Backbone as a chain_set.jsonl record, in Angstrom:
{"seq": "MRQNNLFIILIILLGLVGGYFYYAQAIVPAISSVPPAPINQNNDSLKQFKTITIGFGILSDKVFSTLSAFGESPVQPGLTGKKDLFAPF", "coords": {"N": [[-100.462, 129.244, -7.21], [-101.651, 127.364, -5.571], [-102.692, 125.671, -7.46], [-100.401, 124.572, -8.605], [-99.433, 122.995, -6.488], [-101.498, 121.156, -6.402], [-101.15, 119.824, -8.866], [-98.63, 118.629, -8.431], [-99.179, 116.904, -6.278], [-101.047, 115.275, -7.563], [-99.459, 114.093, -9.569], [-97.625, 112.654, -7.991], [-99.407, 110.914, -6.692], [-100.449, 109.499, -8.913], [-98.08, 108.257, -9.726], [-97.578, 106.596, -7.507], [-99.84, 104.891, -7.586], [-99.53, 103.779, -10.153], [-97.054, 102.484, -9.772], [-97.795, 100.628, -7.824], [-99.595, 98.988, -9.275], [-97.828, 98.057, -11.217], [-95.907, 96.533, -9.755], [-97.634, 94.722, -8.554], [-98.461, 93.209, -10.684], [-96.036, 92.212, -11.583], [-94.964, 90.595, -9.592], [-95.286, 87.412, -9.311], [-96.055, 84.162, -8.219], [-93.565, 81.664, -8.605], [-93.779, 79.177, -11.051], [-93.088, 75.903, -11.598], [-91.866, 74.372, -14.521], [-91.273, 71.749, -14.782], [-92.509, 68.978, -13.218], [-92.034, 67.935, -9.786], [-90.177, 64.991, -8.823], [-91.871, 62.005, -7.946], [-92.146, 60.851, -4.586], [-91.019, 57.851, -3.357], [-92.341, 55.9, -0.984], [-91.486, 53.47, -0.016], [-88.723, 53.221, -0.365], [-87.681, 55.216, 1.129], [-85.681, 55.44, 3.244], [-82.843, 54.633, 5.332], [-82.134, 52.045, 4.837], [-81.408, 51.256, 2.316], [-78.721, 51.696, 2.086], [-77.382, 49.563, 3.164], [-76.379, 47.698, 1.414], [-74.192, 48.785, 0.162], [-70.919, 48.624, -1.043], [-67.374, 49.007, -0.76], [-64.849, 49.277, -3.07], [-61.585, 48.25, -2.873], [-59.725, 47.696, -4.766], [-58.171, 49.407, -6.298], [-56.025, 50.073, -4.722], [-54.195, 48.022, -4.931], [-53.193, 48.309, -7.408], [-50.622, 48.801, -9.921], [-50.008, 51.388, -10.778], [-50.919, 52.957, -8.677], [-49.098, 52.288, -6.703], [-46.835, 53.617, -7.544], [-47.123, 56.241, -6.852], [-45.937, 59.09, -5.061], [-45.088, 61.046, -2.173], [-45.127, 64.568, -2.287], [-43.371, 67.391, -1.366], [-43.148, 68.905, 1.895], [-43.519, 66.795, 4.594], [-44.395, 65.763, 7.745], [-46.093, 68.944, 7.692], [-44.305, 71.712, 8.761], [-44.961, 74.224, 11.126], [-44.737, 77.723, 10.524], [-43.701, 81.199, 10.244], [-45.979, 83.019, 8.612], [-47.888, 84.966, 6.27], [-49.164, 88.387, 6.302], [-47.857, 91.335, 7.932], [-49.529, 92.754, 10.689], [-50.995, 95.744, 10.18], [-52.401, 97.4, 11.892], [-51.771, 96.732, 14.428], [-50.726, 97.428, 17.775], [-47.582, 98.983, 18.552]], "CA": [[-99.627, 128.462, -6.323], [-102.452, 126.226, -5.114], [-102.855, 124.773, -8.596], [-99.124, 123.857, -8.745], [-99.404, 121.961, -5.452], [-102.46, 120.127, -6.805], [-100.518, 119.024, -9.917], [-97.56, 117.829, -7.832], [-99.828, 115.828, -5.52], [-101.662, 114.376, -8.542], [-98.385, 113.326, -10.208], [-97.131, 111.699, -6.995], [-100.45, 109.912, -6.503], [-100.47, 108.635, -10.099], [-96.875, 107.444, -9.677], [-97.769, 105.546, -6.514], [-100.833, 103.937, -8.094], [-98.894, 103.056, -11.258], [-96.061, 101.587, -9.192], [-98.498, 99.518, -7.163], [-100.096, 98.058, -10.293], [-96.686, 97.422, -11.876], [-95.342, 95.496, -8.896], [-98.644, 93.691, -8.314], [-98.461, 92.346, -11.86], [-94.717, 91.616, -11.793], [-94.664, 89.607, -8.565], [-96.153, 86.248, -9.501], [-95.357, 82.984, -7.705], [-92.876, 80.873, -9.621], [-94.402, 77.903, -11.38], [-92.096, 75.031, -12.206], [-92.323, 73.734, -15.748], [-91.037, 70.316, -14.617], [-93.048, 68.566, -11.913], [-91.056, 67.221, -8.963], [-90.235, 63.53, -8.873], [-92.663, 61.45, -6.844], [-91.383, 60.229, -3.506], [-91.388, 56.469, -3.125], [-92.344, 55.718, 0.463], [-90.832, 52.216, 0.345], [-87.271, 53.375, -0.382], [-87.356, 56.476, 1.798], [-85.045, 55.161, 4.522], [-81.414, 54.362, 5.22], [-81.924, 50.618, 4.601], [-80.811, 51.04, 1.001], [-77.277, 51.814, 2.196], [-76.819, 48.329, 3.702], [-75.75, 46.91, 0.359], [-73.075, 49.509, -0.451], [-69.596, 48.067, -0.788], [-66.282, 49.859, -1.208], [-63.841, 48.483, -3.765], [-60.218, 48.671, -2.589], [-58.867, 47.132, -5.81], [-57.258, 50.433, -6.801], [-54.832, 50.127, -3.874], [-53.237, 46.998, -5.358], [-52.797, 48.621, -8.785], [-49.226, 49.188, -10.058], [-49.942, 52.849, -10.906], [-51.097, 53.521, -7.342], [-47.883, 52.083, -5.913], [-45.797, 54.546, -7.995], [-47.365, 57.576, -6.314], [-45.052, 59.456, -3.966], [-45.439, 62.299, -1.518], [-44.384, 65.718, -2.773], [-43.367, 68.488, -0.417], [-42.751, 68.673, 3.282], [-44.52, 66.025, 5.317], [-45.528, 66.64, 8.039], [-45.851, 70.365, 7.485], [-43.799, 72.399, 9.943], [-45.522, 75.57, 11.197], [-43.775, 78.798, 10.39], [-44.256, 82.545, 10.211], [-46.517, 83.293, 7.288], [-48.898, 86.013, 6.222], [-48.755, 89.783, 6.356], [-47.735, 91.984, 9.219], [-50.748, 93.482, 11.026], [-50.724, 97.178, 10.136], [-53.13, 98.097, 12.935], [-51.357, 96.23, 15.735], [-49.932, 98.416, 18.503], [-46.139, 98.715, 18.527]], "C": [[-100.367, 127.211, -5.865], [-102.612, 125.194, -6.221], [-101.563, 123.97, -8.82], [-99.015, 122.733, -7.725], [-100.335, 120.815, -5.813], [-101.864, 119.228, -7.883], [-99.412, 118.121, -9.349], [-98.136, 116.653, -7.057], [-100.445, 114.811, -6.466], [-100.602, 113.507, -9.227], [-97.831, 112.27, -9.242], [-98.134, 110.583, -6.793], [-100.532, 108.965, -7.693], [-99.227, 107.735, -10.15], [-97.01, 106.304, -8.682], [-98.749, 104.481, -6.99], [-100.241, 103.119, -9.236], [-97.844, 102.079, -10.76], [-96.694, 100.399, -8.516], [-98.978, 98.502, -8.189], [-98.951, 97.35, -11.012], [-96.14, 96.283, -11.026], [-96.353, 94.406, -8.562], [-98.711, 92.726, -9.49], [-97.141, 91.596, -12.002], [-94.42, 90.516, -10.786], [-95.688, 88.48, -8.653], [-95.401, 85.041, -8.945], [-94.761, 82.156, -8.836], [-93.57, 79.531, -9.802], [-93.37, 77.068, -12.119], [-92.668, 74.384, -13.45], [-92.135, 72.217, -15.689], [-91.581, 69.911, -13.254], [-91.996, 67.815, -11.103], [-91.264, 65.713, -9.041], [-91.072, 63.013, -7.706], [-91.777, 60.748, -5.822], [-91.916, 58.83, -3.287], [-91.257, 56.202, -1.624], [-91.623, 54.436, 0.887], [-89.315, 52.363, 0.454], [-86.819, 54.632, 0.355], [-86.779, 56.213, 3.185], [-83.569, 54.885, 4.279], [-81.118, 52.888, 4.964], [-81.265, 50.348, 3.253], [-79.288, 51.135, 1.038], [-76.62, 50.559, 2.788], [-76.023, 47.568, 2.656], [-74.575, 47.614, -0.296], [-71.764, 48.849, -0.052], [-68.547, 49.017, -1.359], [-65.228, 48.969, -1.835], [-62.447, 49.048, -3.507], [-59.24, 48.119, -3.615], [-57.873, 48.137, -6.355], [-55.97, 50.486, -5.992], [-53.787, 49.104, -4.28], [-52.753, 47.236, -6.789], [-51.351, 49.114, -8.825], [-49.071, 50.709, -10.137], [-50.086, 53.509, -9.534], [-49.832, 53.391, -6.509], [-46.752, 53.015, -6.343], [-46.012, 55.967, -7.483], [-46.42, 57.845, -5.155], [-45.476, 60.814, -3.41], [-44.55, 63.408, -2.056], [-44.478, 66.824, -1.736], [-42.962, 68.032, 0.961], [-43.855, 67.926, 4.01], [-43.904, 65.508, 6.602], [-45.122, 68.102, 7.895], [-45.432, 70.992, 8.801], [-44.397, 73.805, 9.992], [-44.421, 76.621, 11.129], [-44.469, 80.142, 10.412], [-44.702, 82.844, 8.79], [-47.495, 84.446, 7.381], [-48.29, 87.403, 6.301], [-48.614, 90.261, 7.784], [-48.999, 92.801, 9.478], [-50.429, 94.971, 11.107], [-51.35, 97.934, 11.297], [-52.752, 97.621, 14.331], [-50.573, 97.321, 16.466], [-48.474, 98.001, 18.534], [-45.635, 98.278, 19.853]], "O": [[-99.783, 126.13, -5.781], [-102.66, 123.993, -5.959], [-101.632, 122.798, -9.19], [-98.557, 121.639, -8.054], [-100.021, 119.65, -5.571], [-102.04, 118.01, -7.839], [-99.287, 116.967, -9.758], [-97.64, 115.531, -7.165], [-100.378, 113.609, -6.207], [-100.825, 112.316, -9.442], [-97.598, 111.126, -9.635], [-97.749, 109.415, -6.728], [-100.669, 107.755, -7.51], [-99.315, 106.581, -10.571], [-96.609, 105.175, -8.967], [-98.501, 103.289, -6.808], [-100.424, 101.903, -9.289], [-97.749, 100.962, -11.268], [-96.19, 99.281, -8.62], [-98.797, 97.298, -8.008], [-99.076, 96.182, -11.378], [-95.933, 95.179, -11.532], [-95.96, 93.268, -8.31], [-98.992, 91.543, -9.301], [-97.124, 90.464, -12.487], [-93.684, 89.582, -11.107], [-96.802, 88.586, -8.139], [-94.2, 84.915, -9.187], [-95.379, 81.975, -9.885], [-93.901, 78.845, -8.834], [-92.844, 77.487, -13.149], [-93.803, 73.907, -13.451], [-92.76, 71.483, -16.454], [-91.152, 70.452, -12.235], [-91.153, 67.127, -11.678], [-92.368, 65.228, -9.29], [-90.982, 63.54, -6.597], [-90.776, 60.125, -6.177], [-93.11, 58.636, -3.058], [-90.159, 56.277, -1.073], [-91.191, 54.327, 2.034], [-88.688, 51.699, 1.28], [-85.674, 55.056, 0.204], [-87.311, 56.696, 4.184], [-83.109, 54.903, 3.138], [-79.949, 52.513, 4.88], [-80.629, 49.31, 3.074], [-78.629, 50.692, 0.098], [-75.394, 50.514, 2.897], [-75.077, 46.859, 2.999], [-74.005, 47.073, -1.244], [-71.529, 48.556, 1.12], [-68.806, 49.739, -2.322], [-64.764, 48.014, -1.212], [-62.156, 50.186, -3.876], [-58.038, 48.078, -3.355], [-56.812, 47.739, -6.837], [-54.931, 50.897, -6.51], [-52.603, 49.295, -4.002], [-51.979, 46.439, -7.319], [-50.893, 49.766, -7.887], [-48.1, 51.257, -9.614], [-49.435, 54.52, -9.266], [-49.521, 54.268, -5.703], [-45.797, 53.196, -5.588], [-45.144, 56.819, -7.674], [-46.131, 56.952, -4.359], [-46.129, 61.611, -4.085], [-43.352, 63.207, -2.257], [-45.573, 67.151, -1.279], [-42.493, 66.911, 1.156], [-45.0, 68.378, 4.038], [-42.89, 64.816, 6.507], [-43.941, 68.441, 7.972], [-46.1, 70.836, 9.823], [-44.345, 74.518, 8.99], [-43.313, 76.414, 11.623], [-45.686, 80.218, 10.58], [-43.882, 82.912, 7.874], [-47.882, 84.847, 8.479], [-47.072, 87.569, 6.36], [-49.17, 89.681, 8.717], [-49.489, 93.475, 8.572], [-49.689, 95.41, 11.988], [-50.872, 99.012, 11.653], [-53.347, 98.06, 15.315], [-49.826, 98.065, 15.831], [-48.161, 96.811, 18.542], [-44.442, 98.013, 20.004]]}, "num_chains": 1, "name": "protein.A"}
């Protein structure tokens, strides 16, 4: 009986040691194969957005003027959804 307990403890101990070595080898920090882009300190501000312009030329296009609203506008609220099964009567 004592020998059986010794074998069980030995198997558990070997499993724990084997598991430790398996996870110690498997968990390795990720190394990127592509280096990150260098940060340019001169352009690292919001000053580059001063020159952005928005083109409204699409609004004067003939195709844009043919667009029309589809559906109910404005949307009128109504009763939608399921009935609450757990609500008290």
